[in-house]
Each structure stands twice: as C-alpha cells, then as structure tokens.
N, C-alpha and C positions, 0 to 999 in steps of 0.2 A: 227890408231884407237884403237889398243889394249892399247896403253899408256894412251889415254884419258880415257878409261874405268877404267883402274887401278887407275888413279888420282881421279876419282869420288869415287871409292870404298875406297880409302885411306881417302879422305875428309869425307865421311860418317862415317867411323870408328872413326875419330878424332873429329867429331862434338860434341859439348857439350850436355850433357843431360839437361833436364829441371832443375834438382836440381843444376846443375853447373852454370846456368845463373844467373846473378844478377837481382834484381827487375827492375832496369833501362833497362837492356837488354830485359827482358820479356815485359815490357811496350812498348818499342820501336817496338818490333815485333808485339805486339797486335794491335797497332795503325797504323803501316805502311804497314802491309801485308793484302791483301784482297783476298778473294776467291769468285768464282761464286756460287751463291745460286741456288737451284732448279728452282726458278722462273726466272733465267737469270740475276738477279741483282747482283751487287758486294756488299760484306759486309766485313768490317774489322774483324780481328780475335777477337777484343774486342767486336764487335757487336754480333758475333756468340756466344762468351762465355756468354754474357749477356742473349741472347735468351735461351741458355741451362740452365742457372740458373733459369730463369723464368719457363721453362718447368718442371724442377725437382720440383720446389715449387708448381706449379699447380697440378702436379700428386700427390704430398703429400696431398695437400688440398682436392683433389678429393677423395683420399683413405679415409681420415678422414671423409669427408662428406658422403661417401657411408656407412661407419660404423655407423655414427650418424643417418642417415636416416633409416638404418636397425633397430636400437634400437627404434627409434620413432614409426616406423611401428609396431614393436612388442608390444609396449605399447598400441597403438591404437587397435591392435588385441585383447589384453587381455580385454580392456574395452568393445569392441563390443561383445566379447564372453560372458562377464558377462551380457550384455544387451540382449543376446539371438539372435543376428543378424548374423546367421551362413553364410548367403550369402556374407556379407561384410567380415567376418572373413576369408573365403576361398580366397577372392581377396587379402586381406591384407597378408595372409600367402605367396601367390605367389609373391607379391611385396617385401616382406621381403626377400624371397629366392633370388630374382633377385638382390636386393640392396646388400645383403651380398655377393653374387657371384661377384659383381663388386669389392667390398672391397677385397675379396680373390684373385682375379686375380692380383691386384696390390701388395697386401701384400706378396703373395707367390713368385712373381717375385722379390720383394725387398729382401726377405729372401734368395733366390737363389743367387742373385747378391752379397749379403754380406757374403755368405758362410755358412749361417745357414741352408741351405736346399740343397740337392743334385740336380744336373741337369747339363746340358751342359755348362752353364755359372756360375756354382757355384764358388763364390769367386771373380767374375769379378771386383767388387768394394771394396773388402775386404782390399786391400792395401791402399785405399784412407783414410780409418779411421785411419790408423797408421800415415799417413802423416799430418793429420789435427791436 
C-alpha cells in the first residue's frame, strides 16, 4: 500500500500544469471529462466553463445595471425635489441608497479579488489579468 501511495504522489508531482498542456489536450479534457453537478446531473468541463463565463458576464451586467439604476433614481429625485414632492424624494433617496448598495457589494468584491482592495481574498484573480 505504501508504494501505491508513493506512485500517486509522484504522478501528481509530475502532472502537467495548465500552462504546459497544449490547446488540443485542454480541449480533449474539457469535452471528455464530466463532473456531477449540485442537481445530480453530469456536465462536461466545457459546459461548466461556459456556465462560469455566463455567470461572470451576468454579474458584471448586474453591477453596471445597479449603478445605472442608482444614477437614474438620483436624477428622478432631483426632479421631484424641484417639483416639491418631498414624499417621493424620500422614497427615491432610499431606493438610490439600495441600488448603489447593490453596486458597491459587487464592485468592492471585484476590487478585492483583483487586489485593489485589502481583504481575505485580496488578489484572488489578480494573476488572471497577467495571463490574459
């Protein structure tokens, strides 16, 4: 048993890194290897990668949408303030605060992950920028 474990460790040590794999080798693994998803279904690594790209893009759109919404609400607040509708202004101010809060939650997380902000995961994705 000890030898088998040693063989596995040696193989793991000698396994190629992602940078050492050719495009063809990567594509082969992406299409031939499947994993079980949380819903119990099987997905290829390519399907998982595609889902992750979609998720990152949706989060970015959500962040930009929250900022744009915050700005639109702010403009509406200014207009209602000029019209003297203080009740609506107070509601709009709270909505703006909430919309901007959504933007900040994502933005500050992005900043931390890219290393622009201190935190437990500061720089988590910073190396990805260098690779691209």
